[in-house]
C-alpha positions as a Markdown table, in Angstrom:
| # | Residue | x | y | z |
|---|---|---|---|---|
| 1 | Met | 14.8 | -11.8 | 3.8 |
| 2 | Thr | 15.8 | -9.7 | 0.8 |
| 3 | Val | 13.1 | -8.7 | -1.7 |
| 4 | Thr | 13.8 | -7.6 | -5.2 |
| 5 | Gly | 11.0 | -5.8 | -7.0 |
| 6 | Asp | 10.0 | -6.7 | -10.6 |
| 7 | Ala | 9.8 | -3.4 | -12.5 |
| 8 | Thr | 6.9 | -4.7 | -14.5 |
| 9 | Arg | 4.8 | -5.8 | -11.5 |
| 10 | Gly | 4.4 | -4.0 | -8.2 |
| 11 | Leu | 2.1 | -3.6 | -5.2 |
| 12 | Ile | 0.6 | -0.1 | -5.0 |
| 13 | Asp | -0.1 | 1.4 | -1.6 |
| 14 | Thr | -3.6 | 2.8 | -0.7 |
| 15 | Asn | -2.4 | 6.4 | -1.3 |
| 16 | Ile | -1.4 | 5.5 | -4.8 |
| 17 | Val | -4.8 | 4.0 | -5.5 |
| 18 | Val | -6.5 | 7.2 | -4.1 |
| 19 | His | -4.4 | 9.5 | -6.4 |
| 20 | Leu | -4.0 | 7.1 | -9.3 |
| 21 | Ala | -5.6 | 9.3 | -11.9 |
| 22 | Ala | -3.3 | 12.2 | -11.0 |
| 23 | Leu | 0.0 | 10.2 | -11.0 |
| 24 | Asp | 2.5 | 10.0 | -13.8 |
| 25 | Pro | 2.1 | 6.4 | -15.2 |
| 26 | Ala | 5.9 | 6.3 | -15.9 |
| 27 | Leu | 6.5 | 6.3 | -12.2 |
| 28 | Leu | 4.4 | 3.2 | -11.6 |
| 29 | Pro | 4.8 | -0.5 | -12.5 |
| 30 | Asp | 3.4 | -1.8 | -15.7 |
| 31 | Glu | 1.2 | -4.3 | -13.8 |
| 32 | Met | -0.2 | -2.9 | -10.6 |
| 33 | Val | -1.6 | -5.1 | -7.8 |
| 34 | Ile | -3.1 | -4.2 | -4.5 |
| 35 | Ser | -3.4 | -5.9 | -1.1 |
| 36 | Ala | -6.7 | -6.9 | 0.4 |
| 37 | Ile | -5.6 | -4.5 | 3.2 |
| 38 | Thr | -5.9 | -1.6 | 0.7 |
| 39 | Leu | -9.4 | -2.8 | -0.2 |
| 40 | Ala | -10.3 | -2.8 | 3.5 |
| 41 | Glu | -9.0 | 0.7 | 4.0 |
| 42 | Leu | -10.9 | 2.0 | 1.0 |
| 43 | Ser | -14.1 | 0.1 | 2.2 |
| 44 | Ala | -13.8 | 2.0 | 5.5 |
| 45 | Gly | -13.1 | 5.3 | 3.9 |
| 46 | Pro | -16.7 | 6.5 | 3.1 |
| 47 | His | -17.7 | 5.9 | 6.7 |
| 48 | His | -15.0 | 8.3 | 8.0 |
| 49 | Thr | -16.6 | 11.5 | 6.6 |
| 50 | Asp | -19.9 | 13.3 | 7.1 |
| 51 | Asp | -19.5 | 15.3 | 3.9 |
| 52 | Pro | -21.7 | 13.9 | 1.2 |
| 53 | Ser | -19.4 | 15.0 | -1.7 |
| 54 | Glu | -16.4 | 13.4 | -0.1 |
| 55 | Arg | -18.3 | 10.3 | 0.8 |
| 56 | Ala | -19.3 | 10.0 | -2.9 |
| 57 | Arg | -15.7 | 10.5 | -4.1 |
| 58 | Arg | -14.5 | 7.8 | -1.7 |
| 59 | Thr | -17.2 | 5.5 | -2.8 |
| 60 | Ser | -16.3 | 6.1 | -6.4 |
| 61 | Val | -12.6 | 5.3 | -5.7 |
| 62 | Leu | -13.7 | 2.1 | -3.9 |
| 63 | Gln | -15.9 | 1.0 | -6.7 |
| 64 | His | -13.3 | 1.7 | -9.4 |
| 65 | Thr | -10.7 | -0.3 | -7.3 |
| 66 | Glu | -13.1 | -3.2 | -6.9 |
| 67 | Ala | -13.7 | -3.3 | -10.6 |
| 68 | Thr | -10.1 | -2.9 | -11.6 |
| 69 | Phe | -8.0 | -5.0 | -9.2 |
| 70 | Asp | -8.1 | -8.5 | -7.8 |
| 71 | Pro | -6.4 | -8.0 | -4.5 |
| 72 | Leu | -3.6 | -10.2 | -3.1 |
| 73 | Pro | -4.8 | -11.8 | 0.1 |
| 74 | Phe | -3.2 | -11.2 | 3.5 |
| 75 | Asp | -2.5 | -14.9 | 3.8 |
| 76 | Ala | -0.5 | -17.1 | 6.1 |
| 77 | Glu | 2.8 | -16.1 | 4.5 |
| 78 | Ala | 2.0 | -12.4 | 4.8 |
| 79 | Ala | 1.0 | -12.9 | 8.4 |
| 80 | Arg | 4.3 | -14.6 | 9.2 |
| 81 | Thr | 6.1 | -11.8 | 7.4 |
| 82 | Tyr | 4.2 | -9.2 | 9.4 |
| 83 | Gly | 6.0 | -10.4 | 12.5 |
| 84 | Ile | 9.4 | -9.9 | 10.8 |
| 85 | Val | 8.2 | -6.4 | 9.6 |
| 86 | Cys | 7.1 | -5.4 | 13.1 |
| 87 | Ala | 10.5 | -6.6 | 14.5 |
| 88 | Ala | 12.2 | -4.4 | 11.9 |
| 89 | Val | 10.1 | -1.4 | 12.8 |
| 90 | Leu | 10.8 | -1.9 | 16.6 |
| 91 | Ala | 14.5 | -2.3 | 15.8 |
| 92 | Ala | 14.4 | 1.1 | 14.0 |
| 93 | Gly | 13.0 | 2.7 | 17.2 |
| 94 | Arg | 9.5 | 3.1 | 15.8 |
| 95 | Thr | 6.2 | 1.7 | 17.0 |
| 96 | Pro | 4.2 | -0.6 | 14.7 |
| 97 | Arg | 0.9 | -0.1 | 16.6 |
| 98 | Arg | -0.6 | 2.9 | 14.7 |
| 99 | Arg | 0.8 | 1.7 | 11.4 |
| 100 | Ala | -0.8 | -1.8 | 11.3 |
| 101 | Ala | -2.5 | -1.3 | 7.9 |
| 102 | Asp | 0.7 | 0.1 | 6.3 |
| 103 | Leu | 2.8 | -2.7 | 7.8 |
| 104 | Met | 0.3 | -5.3 | 6.6 |
| 105 | Ile | 0.5 | -3.9 | 3.1 |
| 106 | Ala | 4.3 | -4.0 | 3.3 |
| 107 | Ser | 4.1 | -7.6 | 4.6 |
| 108 | Thr | 2.0 | -8.5 | 1.6 |
| 109 | Ala | 4.5 | -7.0 | -0.8 |
| 110 | Ala | 7.4 | -8.7 | 0.9 |
| 111 | Ala | 5.6 | -12.1 | 1.0 |
| 112 | Asn | 4.9 | -11.8 | -2.7 |
| 113 | Arg | 8.4 | -10.5 | -3.5 |
| 114 | Leu | 7.0 | -7.3 | -5.0 |
| 115 | Ala | 8.2 | -3.7 | -4.8 |
| 116 | Leu | 5.9 | -1.4 | -2.9 |
| 117 | Tyr | 5.0 | 1.8 | -4.6 |
| 118 | Thr | 3.9 | 4.7 | -2.3 |
| 119 | Thr | 3.7 | 8.5 | -2.0 |
| 120 | Asn | 4.4 | 8.1 | 1.7 |
| 121 | Pro | 7.8 | 6.3 | 1.9 |
| 122 | Gly | 8.3 | 7.5 | 5.4 |
| 123 | Asp | 5.5 | 5.2 | 6.5 |
| 124 | Phe | 7.9 | 2.3 | 5.7 |
| 125 | Ala | 11.1 | 3.5 | 7.2 |
| 126 | Gly | 13.2 | 0.7 | 8.6 |
| 127 | Leu | 12.0 | -1.9 | 6.2 |
| 128 | Asp | 14.6 | -1.5 | 3.4 |
| 129 | Arg | 16.0 | -5.0 | 4.0 |
| 130 | Leu | 12.6 | -6.5 | 3.7 |
| 131 | Val | 10.8 | -4.7 | 0.9 |
| 132 | Asn | 11.8 | -2.5 | -2.0 |
| 133 | Val | 9.9 | 0.7 | -1.3 |
| 134 | Val | 9.6 | 2.9 | -4.4 |
| 135 | Ala | 8.8 | 6.5 | -3.6 |
| 136 | Val | 6.3 | 8.1 | -6.1 |
| 137 | Ala | 6.0 | 11.9 | -6.1 |
| 138 | Arg | 2.6 | 13.2 | -5.0 |
| 139 | Pro | 0.6 | 15.0 | -7.6 |
| 140 | Ala | 1.1 | 18.7 | -7.5 |
| 141 | Ser | -2.6 | 19.4 | -6.9 |
| 142 | Leu | -2.5 | 17.8 | -3.4 |
């Protein structure tokens, strides 16, 4: 399965969503879409901190994301692609277990034939034949 990304439309990873305001828009696709998996990660985020300020920040990111994006589902095609993605990760000598959310996001991108934009390209090592991973520089303030 070879996927070619459309430069005008791309799936953005959870880390892109979290840092979106600080990223250079020229490095991102004109039309950004997210996976339902990203929405799930963001929904869980506020529950992973005891700091009230951080919880408020994470809730704000979640609310902005919900208002801005209509997520692509992790549907049957993405689920079938997930098996292929896991096989590629195993073939690269890596374990898919701790990276399930990342790999489900990659599967959604591949199933929809979209490039995947991320500030963590290493999370998707071994998937070059399945999805076009576009590395985006992290904001300097991080």
